[in-house]
N, C-alpha and C positions, 0 to 999 in steps of 0.2 A: 209468256214468250215476249222477247224484246226485238224490235225492228231497228237495225242500225241505219246510219245515214246512207250507206251504199246499197241499201235494199237487201242486205243479208240478215238472216234471222239468228237469234240466240235461242234455240228451242229448249223447252223443258221436256219435250217428248217428241217421238217420231210417229209416223203413220205408215205401217206396213201394208202393202197392197195385197199380199197373199200371192196368188199366181197371176201375174200381169197378163191381161188379154183373155183370161178365162174366168173373170169374176162371176159371170152368169152361170158358170158350172160349179161354183164352189160347193154347193150343197151336195152335188153328185160326187165331186172329188173327195169329199169327206168320207165317203164309204170305203174306198180302197185304202186311204191313208189311215183311217181309224182302225181298219182291220189289220193292216201291216204293223201298226204300233202295238196293238193287242198281242199279235203273234210274237213280236220282238220281246215284249215284257214277259209273257208266259214262257217263252223259250229260254230266255236267259235266267229267269228265276228258277226254272226247272233244272237247268244245268247246275246252278249253285246248290240247290237242294240235293241233287243226286251225288255230287262230289262230296258234300258235307256228310251224307249218310254212308256212302260206300267207302270204307276204309282202304280198300285196295287202290283207290284213286288218289290217295294222299301222297302224291308224287309231284316233283317239280313241274312237269308239263301241265298237269291238271290244276295246280295252284296258279300257274300263269293263265290257264283257261278261265279260272274264277275271276282273275283280274280283268280279263277281256270282257267277261259277262257284266261286271260292275261298270266298266267304262262304257259298254254299249248301252246299258240302261241309262247312264248319265247323258250320253250323246242324244239318244232318241227323246228322252224326257226334257232336254234343254230346248227342243224345237217343236215337237209334236203337240203338246197341250196348247201352246199359243197359236199354232197353225190351225188346229181344230176349233179354237175359240173364234178365229177369224172366219172360218168356214160356217160355223153354226150360229154365232151370235153377232157377227160383224164387229168383233172387238179388235179393230185395227190399231188403236193407239197403244203405244208402249212408252213408259217413262224413260228418260235418258239414262238414268242409272241402271234401270232394269235392262235396257238395251245393251249397255256396255257389259253388264254382268253376263247376259246371255252370250254375247260375243266371246267373252273370256272362257266360259265353260265349253263352248263348241270347239274353239281352236285349241284350247289347252288339252282337252281330253282326246281330240284327234291326234295331237302330238304325243300324248301319253300312250295311246294305242299303238302308234308306230314304234315307240320305245319298247313296249311289251313284245311286239313281234320280233324285234331285234334280240331281246333277251331269250325268247323262245328259240330263235335260230342258234344262239349260243348254246342253249341246253341240248338241242339236237346234235350240234357239232361235237360237244363233249361226249354225249351218249354213244355216238357212232365212231368217232375218231379216237377217243380215249376212254373206252367203257369202264376200265378198271378204276378210274378216278372219278367217275360220274357222281357216285353217292357222296364222296368226300368233298368234291368241288361244289356241287349243287345241293348244299344242305338247305334245311328250312330257313335258316338265318340268311344264307346267301340269296335265296329266292326273294325273301322279304326285302333285303337291301336293294336288289335289282329293281323290284317294283317301286321302292321308295325313290331310287335314282330316276326312274322313268317319270314319276310324278313330279319330282322337283325340277327336272329338266323342262317339263311342260309348263310349270308355273313360271320359271325363270325366262323361258323363251317368249311366252305369250303374255305374261303380266304387263310388259311395257306397252302392248298394243292399245288397250283401252285407256291407259294412263296418258299416252301421247295424244290420243284423240281428245281426252278431257282437258289436257293442259295446253295443247298446241292449236286445236281447231275449235274455237268457240262459235264461229260464224258459219252458217249454212245457207245455200241458195233456196232450199226448200226442206220441209219436214217429211215429204213423201219419199219413202224408200221403196224402190221397185223390186222388192224381195219379200220372201215369207218369213225371214228371220234377220237378225242384225249381223250380217256378214261383214267382215272388216272392210273390204274394198267397196261394198255397196254404200257404206257410211262415208268413207273417206272421199269418194268421188263427188259427194254432195257439198263438200266443204268449200268455203270461199278463199281460205288462206293457202299458203304454200304447202303442198302435200308431199313434197319430194322425200322428206325423211320418212314419213309414214309408208310411202310406196316402197322405198328401198329396204326398210326394215322388214316389211311384210314379205317381199321377194326373197330377202336373205334367209328368213326363217323357213320359208317354203323350200329353199334349196337345202338348208341344213337338215331339215326333217325328211322330206320326201326323197331327195336325190342321194344324200349320204347314207341314210338308213337303208334304202333299197340297194345301194351298192354294197354295203356291209353285209346285208342278208344274202345277196347274190354271191359274194365272196365266200361266205360260210358254206353255202350249198355247193359251190364248186369244189371245195375241199371235201365235203361230205360225199359227193358223187365220185371223186377220185378214190376215196377210201372204200366205197361200196364196190366200185369196179375191180378192186383188188381182192374181193372175196372169192372163194374157191368155186362155188356153184351158183347157177342162176337162181335156184330156190332161195339161197341165203341172201342174194342181192335183192330179190323181190320182197322178201320178208323185212329186210332192213329198210328199204325204201318205203315200205308200207307204214313204218312208224313215223315217217315225215309227211305222208300224203295229206293228213288233216291240216297240218301247219301250212303246207304249200297252198292248199285250197283257200284257207283263211286269209293268207297274204294276198292272193289274187283277188279275193272278194273285197279286200280293203283298198288295195292300191289301184286296181283298174278303174272303179267308179270315180276315184279322186282324180286320176290322170285324165279320164275322158271329160269330166266336168271342168278341170283346169284348162285343158287344151281348147275346149269349146268356148270357155269364157274369154280366153286371150286371143284366139285366132278365128273363132266362128262369128265374125261380125255380121254375117247375113243370116245367122240362126235366130229364129224368133225368140223374144225375151222369155216366153213361157217355157220354152225348151231348156234354156239356161237354168231357170228356177227349179223346174222339175228335176233336172239332173243334180242340182245342188242338194235338193231334199233326198233324192234317192241314195246319194253317197253317204248320207247320215242314217238312212234306214236299212239299206241292203245288208251291210255287215251285221247289225244287230239281229236281223231276221235269219240270215244264212249261217252265221257262225254256230249257233246251237244245232242247226240241222246237219251241218258238215260233221261236227264232232259226235253227234248222236248216231249218225249213219256209219262213220268210219271207226268209232271206238267201241270195241266189243263190250267192255265193262259198262259203259254208259247205256249202250243199247239194251243189254241184258237187264240192267236195273230198271229201265223204263218199261220194258216188257213185263217184268215181274210186278211192278206197280199197277200197270194196266190190267193184268190178269187178276190181281188181288181185288182191284176195284170192280171188275166184272163179276167175280165170285160173290162179293158181298151183296150185290144186287140180286 
């Protein structure tokens, strides 16, 4: 580490505090966090296994669900092992390159997940508003291309964030990051140089991803609801809406924690720091935990396959 003349540092690593203000409770906090991480991993791996085995689930919606499961595994694994290492072993130090890599994976795959939700909204729109063309439009190749576009968009949007930090912000006031992971703004606010470009780019990406994606998803569901309201009977309407319920729940599970965390971070100046950090961790953990639960409960084929496996396991005992 080099100390510049104006008392700013050129750090080779950062020091993650974990949950600020709750350091004395880290060992106890590790219990719920490790449990949630285990549930997220088991749940998403189970979803992937069930969809792979059950051929009736080899449809566009479930291929998108597999993509969500992989993304959720990446998101939770990008943060939880390091957080648990802080809780259990006091491993607060993180190398600069490792910090920027973690930052990239967190923000990139959160962006990719938003893109997959947008693709799933398009799938539901075609399935309900133009059902005769659904199988010809949403082919396996088309689903793969949509997933690839979501991934490339995430890489192109988020790739510049760590690069701009690496190239534009070499000097920092301190190595201590009051966070449990390398979040973009948590690092940028420590820099000694002009951070205007970094701030504007981060805000622009947030607008493009969260606002525009949510507006596009909302627009698709407005058209879906209009088509559903045109159906002849209430039973047909409920059945059609039922095919969207899992997707709507997953969208709410993803966007609501992000919105709450973002609003609290920007406007909750009197909110204690540990609340900010807990919310930031929850928005990376809640979707990976709840998405498998939502789809297991709401999807008949997944539910029946899980029950079949559980029964078979009980009988072998």
